[in-house]
Every structure is written in structure tokens, then in C-alpha cells.
C-alpha positions in Angstrom: 26.8 -67.9 16.4 26.3 -64.4 17.7 29.5 -61.4 17.8 29.1 -58.6 19.5 32.5 -56.2 18.4 32.8 -52.7 20.3 34.9 -50.2 18.2 35.4 -46.6 18.2 33.7 -44.5 15.7 34.5 -44.1 12.7 35.4 -47.6 12.3 32.7 -50.2 11.3 32.8 -54.1 11.5 31.8 -56.2 8.8 30.9 -59.7 9.5 29.6 -63.1 9.0 25.2 -63.5 8.8 23.1 -60.7 9.9 23.6 -57.7 11.6 20.7 -57.3 13.5 21.9 -53.4 15.6 24.2 -51.4 16.4 24.1 -50.3 19.5 26.0 -46.9 21.0 28.3 -46.6 24.4 30.3 -44.3 25.9 30.9 -41.2 23.8 32.8 -42.3 20.1 32.1 -46.2 20.5 29.6 -48.2 19.0 28.9 -52.1 19.1 28.2 -54.0 16.2 26.0 -57.4 16.7 26.3 -59.8 14.4 24.0 -63.1 14.3 24.4 -66.3 12.2 21.8 -68.5 11.4 23.5 -71.0 9.4 26.2 -74.0 10.7 29.6 -72.4 10.3 33.0 -73.9 10.7 34.9 -72.2 13.2 37.8 -70.8 10.7 35.6 -69.2 8.8 34.5 -66.6 11.8 35.6 -63.2 10.7 35.9 -59.6 12.4 37.2 -57.0 9.5 37.5 -53.6 10.9 37.6 -50.8 9.1 36.4 -46.9 8.4 34.4 -49.1 5.3 31.8 -47.5 2.9 29.0 -50.0 2.3 27.8 -50.7 -0.9 24.2 -52.4 -0.5 22.1 -53.6 -2.8 19.6 -56.8 -3.4 20.1 -59.7 -5.3 17.0 -61.7 -6.8 18.3 -65.7 -6.1 17.2 -68.4 -9.4 15.3 -69.7 -6.4 13.0 -66.0 -6.6 14.2 -65.3 -3.0 15.8 -61.7 -2.5 18.6 -61.2 -0.3 20.7 -58.3 0.7 23.9 -57.6 -1.9 27.3 -56.1 0.4 30.3 -55.1 -0.1 32.6 -52.9 2.6 34.7 -51.2 0.6 38.2 -49.0 1.6 36.9 -45.4 1.2 40.5 -44.8 -1.2 38.6 -47.6 -3.4 35.2 -46.6 -3.9 34.9 -45.9 -7.6 37.0 -49.3 -8.0 34.5 -50.7 -5.7 31.6 -50.4 -7.5 32.6 -51.8 -10.9 33.6 -54.7 -8.8 30.3 -54.7 -7.4 28.3 -55.1 -10.7 31.0 -58.0 -11.6 30.4 -59.9 -8.0 26.7 -59.4 -9.5 27.1 -61.7 -12.2 29.6 -63.9 -10.5 26.8 -64.8 -8.3 24.4 -65.4 -11.2 26.8 -67.7 -12.7 27.6 -70.2 -9.9 23.6 -70.2 -9.1 22.8 -70.9 -12.7 25.1 -74.0 -12.5 24.8 -75.1 -9.1 21.5 -74.0 -7.6 21.1 -71.0 -5.3 23.3 -69.1 -3.0 23.2 -71.3 0.3 22.9 -68.6 2.8 19.9 -66.0 0.9 18.4 -65.8 4.5 21.4 -64.0 5.7 23.5 -62.0 3.2 26.0 -62.0 0.1 29.0 -60.3 1.5 32.3 -59.0 0.5 34.8 -57.0 3.0 38.0 -55.7 1.7 40.9 -56.8 3.3 44.8 -56.1 3.5 45.5 -60.0 2.8 44.3 -61.6 -0.5 41.6 -63.7 0.1 39.6 -65.9 2.5 36.3 -67.8 1.8 34.8 -66.4 4.8 31.0 -67.1 5.1 28.4 -64.6 3.6 31.6 -62.0 4.0 34.3 -63.1 1.7 37.8 -61.4 2.7 38.7 -59.6 -0.8 42.5 -58.3 -0.8 43.0 -58.7 -4.5 43.6 -54.5 -5.0 40.8 -55.0 -8.2 43.1 -56.9 -10.6 41.8 -58.7 -13.8 42.8 -61.9 -14.6 44.1 -62.9 -18.1 40.9 -64.0 -18.7 39.3 -61.0 -18.3 37.5 -61.3 -14.7 38.6 -60.7 -11.1 39.5 -64.2 -10.3 40.5 -64.5 -6.5 36.6 -62.6 -6.1 35.3 -65.3 -8.1 37.2 -68.3 -6.5 36.5 -67.5 -2.7 33.0 -66.7 -4.1 33.0 -70.7 -5.5 33.4 -71.7 -1.8 30.0 -70.6 -0.2 29.2 -73.7 -2.3 32.4 -76.1 -2.5 33.7 -75.3 1.1 31.0 -74.1 3.2 27.7 -75.3 1.7 29.4 -78.9 1.4 32.3 -79.3 3.7 35.3 -81.8 3.4 34.5 -83.9 6.3 38.6 -84.6 7.0 41.6 -82.5 5.4 42.2 -85.6 3.3 38.8 -84.7 1.1 40.1 -80.7 0.9 40.3 -81.5 -2.8 36.5 -81.0 -2.9 36.8 -77.3 -1.6 39.9 -76.6 -3.8 39.7 -78.5 -6.9 35.8 -77.9 -7.7 36.4 -74.1 -7.1 39.6 -74.1 -9.6 37.1 -76.0 -12.1 34.6 -73.4 -12.1 36.9 -70.8 -13.4 37.3 -73.0 -16.6 33.5 -73.0 -16.6 33.1 -69.4 -16.2 35.8 -68.9 -18.9 33.7 -71.1 -21.0 30.4 -69.0 -20.4 32.1 -66.0 -21.6 34.4 -67.1 -24.0 33.7 -70.5 -25.6 35.1 -73.9 -25.3 38.7 -72.8 -26.4 38.7 -70.6 -23.7 37.7 -73.4 -21.6 40.5 -75.9 -22.7 43.2 -72.9 -22.6 42.7 -72.9 -18.7 43.1 -76.2 -17.9 46.4 -76.3 -20.4 47.6 -73.3 -18.4 47.5 -75.4 -15.4 49.3 -78.7 -16.3 52.6 -77.6 -16.0 52.2 -77.1 -12.3 50.5 -80.4 -11.2 53.4 -82.5 -9.5 52.1 -85.7 -8.5 54.0 -85.7 -5.4 51.0 -87.6 -3.2 47.7 -89.0 -3.8 44.8 -85.6 -4.3 42.6 -87.9 -1.7 44.5 -90.3 0.5 42.4 -92.2 2.4 44.0 -91.7 5.5 42.7 -89.1 7.9 44.9 -85.8 7.6 45.5 -82.6 9.2 45.4 -79.2 7.6 49.1 -78.7 8.0 49.5 -81.9 5.6 47.2 -81.4 3.4 46.8 -77.2 2.6 49.5 -75.0 4.6 52.3 -75.1 1.5 55.4 -73.6 1.4 55.6 -69.9 -0.4 56.6 -71.5 -3.7 53.6 -73.6 -3.8 53.2 -74.0 -7.4 56.8 -75.8 -7.5 55.4 -77.9 -4.6 52.3 -80.1 -3.8 49.6 -77.6 -5.0 47.7 -80.4 -6.5 44.1 -80.0 -4.5 44.0 -76.8 -6.6 45.6 -78.3 -9.7 45.5 -81.7 -10.1 42.0 -81.4 -8.5 40.6 -79.2 -11.1 42.2 -81.3 -14.0 41.0 -84.5 -13.0 37.5 -82.8 -13.1 38.2 -81.5 -16.6 39.1 -85.4 -17.3 36.2 -86.6 -15.8 33.9 -84.2 -18.4 35.2 -86.1 -21.2 34.6 -89.3 -20.0 30.9 -88.7 -18.7 30.0 -85.8 -20.8 29.1 -82.3 -20.2 25.4 -82.8 -19.2 26.7 -85.2 -16.7 28.9 -83.5 -15.5 27.3 -80.2 -14.6 24.6 -82.3 -13.4 27.0 -84.2 -11.0 28.3 -80.9 -9.3 24.4 -79.3 -9.1 23.7 -82.6 -7.8 26.8 -82.8 -5.0 25.7 -79.5 -4.0 22.2 -79.9 -3.5 21.2 -83.7 -3.6 17.7 -83.4 -4.9 15.8 -80.2 -6.0 14.0 -80.6 -2.4 17.1 -79.2 -0.9 17.6 -75.9 -3.1 14.8 -74.3 -1.3 16.3 -75.2 2.2 17.2 -72.1 4.4 17.3 -73.5 8.0 21.0 -74.6 8.2 20.2 -78.2 7.0 21.0 -77.4 3.0 24.9 -77.6 4.8 26.5 -81.1 5.1 29.7 -82.8 5.3 31.1 -85.1 2.0 34.1 -87.4 1.4 35.4 -88.1 -1.9 33.2 -91.1 -2.3 30.0 -89.1 -1.6 31.0 -87.4 -5.1 31.8 -90.8 -6.7 28.2 -92.0 -5.7 27.1 -89.0 -7.0 28.6 -89.5 -10.6 27.6 -92.9 -11.0 24.3 -92.2 -10.1 24.0 -89.9 -13.0 26.4 -91.4 -15.4 25.0 -95.1 -14.4 28.3 -96.6 -15.2 31.0 -97.1 -12.7 33.6 -94.8 -12.1 35.8 -95.8 -9.4 38.3 -97.2 -11.2 38.8 -93.6 -12.2 38.7 -92.1 -8.8 41.4 -94.8 -7.4 43.8 -93.8 -10.3 43.5 -90.0 -10.4 42.9 -89.3 -6.9 43.8 -91.8 -4.6 47.2 -92.9 -6.3 50.0 -89.8 -6.8 51.5 -91.3 -10.3 49.9 -90.2 -13.7 48.5 -93.0 -15.7 51.1 -93.5 -18.9 49.7 -94.2 -22.7 52.6 -96.1 -24.5 52.4 -95.5 -28.1 53.8 -97.7 -30.5 53.9 -96.5 -34.3 54.7 -97.9 -37.5 53.9 -96.9 -40.9 50.4 -98.5 -40.9 50.2 -99.8 -37.5 49.2 -97.6 -34.0 49.6 -99.3 -30.6 48.5 -97.7 -27.4 48.2 -99.5 -24.1 47.5 -97.8 -20.6 50.0 -98.5 -17.7 48.9 -97.5 -14.5 50.5 -97.6 -10.7 49.9 -100.8 -9.4 48.5 -102.1 -12.2 45.1 -100.4 -11.7 42.0 -101.0 -14.4 41.9 -98.0 -16.5 39.6 -98.5 -19.5 39.6 -94.5 -20.6 38.9 -93.7 -23.8 40.5 -91.1 -25.8 40.1 -88.9 -29.0 42.5 -89.5 -32.0 42.6 -87.9 -35.1 43.8 -89.2 -38.7 44.4 -87.0 -41.6 42.2 -84.6 -39.8 39.0 -86.8 -38.7 38.5 -87.2 -34.8 37.1 -90.1 -33.4 36.5 -91.4 -29.9 37.8 -95.0 -29.3 37.6 -97.2 -26.5 40.1 -99.2 -25.0 39.4 -103.2 -24.4 42.3 -104.1 -21.5 43.5 -101.2 -21.2 45.1 -101.5 -25.0 43.8 -100.3 -28.6 45.4 -101.5 -31.7 44.6 -99.3 -35.1 45.5 -99.8 -38.9 46.4 -96.6 -40.5 46.3 -95.2 -43.7 50.1 -94.9 -45.1 51.8 -91.9 -43.9 48.9 -90.7 -42.2 49.3 -87.9 -39.6 48.4 -89.1 -36.4 47.3 -86.9 -33.2 46.7 -88.5 -29.7 44.2 -86.8 -27.3 44.3 -83.5 -29.7 42.8 -80.8 -27.4 44.1 -82.6 -24.2 41.5 -83.7 -22.7 43.0 -86.5 -20.7 45.3 -85.9 -17.9 48.3 -88.4 -18.7 51.8 -89.0 -19.2 53.0 -89.9 -23.1 55.4 -92.3 -23.5 56.5 -93.2 -26.8 56.1 -90.7 -30.4 52.7 -90.8 -32.1 55.3 -90.4 -35.6 58.0 -92.9 -35.0 58.6 -95.7 -37.2 
């Protein structure tokens, strides 16, 4: 796509792709000529027009390529912009290390300050977070919108029913960044904070086609409504990591972004593709070497959480998974008995353990598994 935008000086147009040239027209007017070389979703086309100051640098990608790194800042925010500019580079380096190279390095990585909160407009992220640091110590809004360059712009949901691939994966990346900055405790704290927001009102990834309105446009109080494409989607990925292990989890994310290493070298537009939830299922299974369709069926295709029914006597612990439609759910759990934690496998969704007398028992002590617990572990 080419965009030709004529504005009065001193306004500047920050848009997608590469600025090929500017031309001066009648006195006091200038036209900006932008060219987008890669495939782009039409709702990502951006016309950011303001008396910007451009912060401009060069970024060396993990792939070895160099690319323009640009931040269009409002003049009155210049000093704050300079600080965030450096943080942005750290964010991009983190994403590249985990997911592979920035997908549009033949154009630029760009951010433009906007009067609205944010949007993942390809190569020109809209940023309106007022330079606020999250409780985790970084600008969460920029980190999130950047993530969409992989989850949304490189890898695009085939239908709105799979929109959790964009939002759930981006939200999961924040947990990984917390872990990168402050360790596994910070990683778990992030997802524990998300759990109370999960509503379970509808499947995260229904099989029926959906419109954007049905899947995304939520009421203003969305935290109290069905925002599960963000919240539940990210915690489901957290639970998946427990099932398949961290190494397999990270590999599944990278191979979902780029199916193999050769794709990481592409810069001609063919790196972009449409995907579905089943595509991610197949990616996970190809790496884990075990079926996980049961996991996706319970957590993503149906709304109710799996229930863990607990019965405890003095020396016996009985656990049973109950799922909607009696779906199979062989989900393992960690159990701590007198401070010693082990991972236990279930047989036919059930587990029986003999306990020492008066044992102190904790089920899933660090909250890996998304579930509803019925019964008390310390009863009896």
C-alpha cells in the first residue's frame, strides 16, 4: 500500500512502512509519501499527525540485520520520550530473543505518541500511556502493543473466533518478561493477579465463526465482563507450560511465530500468515510428542473450568477431575506433603494418596493449574 498525506507545516505524518519521501507543495504545505511493503491488516493503517519530534536510531536485530528504530514524540514530552526510547529497545531485544527476529525489519520499528491509549498498528505502534510504569517496573502498554507485531501482525487469526491468539499470547509474554527481569516468583505473581478477572462466560476459542463485536468489543467494565481472550488465554498458556515444561513451551511459541528457522530469514512478506487455534495445537504436539487435544478442548473450546474434587481423611487423599461433558482431562498436579513437593499423574482423572498421620497437604502450591477446587484438603 502507498499513502500520500498532505498536511500544513509544521505537522508531521507518522505512518506505516517506510517514508519514501516528502514533497513541498504550495507554501506552508507538505506531502508525506509512505510505502508498506509487507502484508497488513486494513485496520492497522495509521494516520498519526502532530508536530512530532522524531527520535531516530538504528537497531541491530538478532538476525543480524539493521533497521530504523523510531519514536515520534510530542514536543512537550521529549525528555520522557528519550527515556522510554531506550526501554523500547530492551523490549524489542527481549521479544526477538524468545520469538525470533522482528518481522518487519525491512521497513522499521516505529512508535507514535497518540491521544488514545494504544493500538498495534504495524510498524508504527500507537502509544498513549502517558509514560506510566506498571507495578512490574516497565511500560506495560508499549510491551503489549509491541507483542502484537508477532501475535497479530506476523501471525494473524484466520477468524475472530481465534482472537485469543493475539491477546492471550501478548498477555502471556508479560509474564515471561517479569520472569526475565525478576525471576520465577515475579512470573507467578503476574498470573495469580490475572486469575480473579477470569469470567468463564464463553469459550475462549469457539469453533463457530465470530464477528469482531462478538469476540472483542467489550463494555467499558470489561474486567467484570468477558475479557477472557486476554485473561484466561494467558493463564491457559501458563498452565500449558506446567504440562509440557518451560523448554517445550518457549519452543512452541517461537515455532508458532516462525514454523522453522528458515522462516526467520524471510523479509519479502511471505513470513506473514493466517493461523487458527488448531495450528497452535499441532505446533505444541509436534514439539511435546504427546497429544494435548484434551487440554485445548477443556480450556479453550468450552467455557467452564475443570473442577478438582477433593476428599481428605486423616491418612487418605482422594482427588478427581470433573469436566464439562465428561471430557477427558489427565492433568497432573504438584502436591506438597509436609513440605515435600512432587508431581503426580492421574489415572482416569483420579488420584488416591496415602498420607502420614496429620500430614500438612497443599495441592498445586504455587498455582500452576487453572481450575476450580471443590472440597477442602484439610477436612477430616
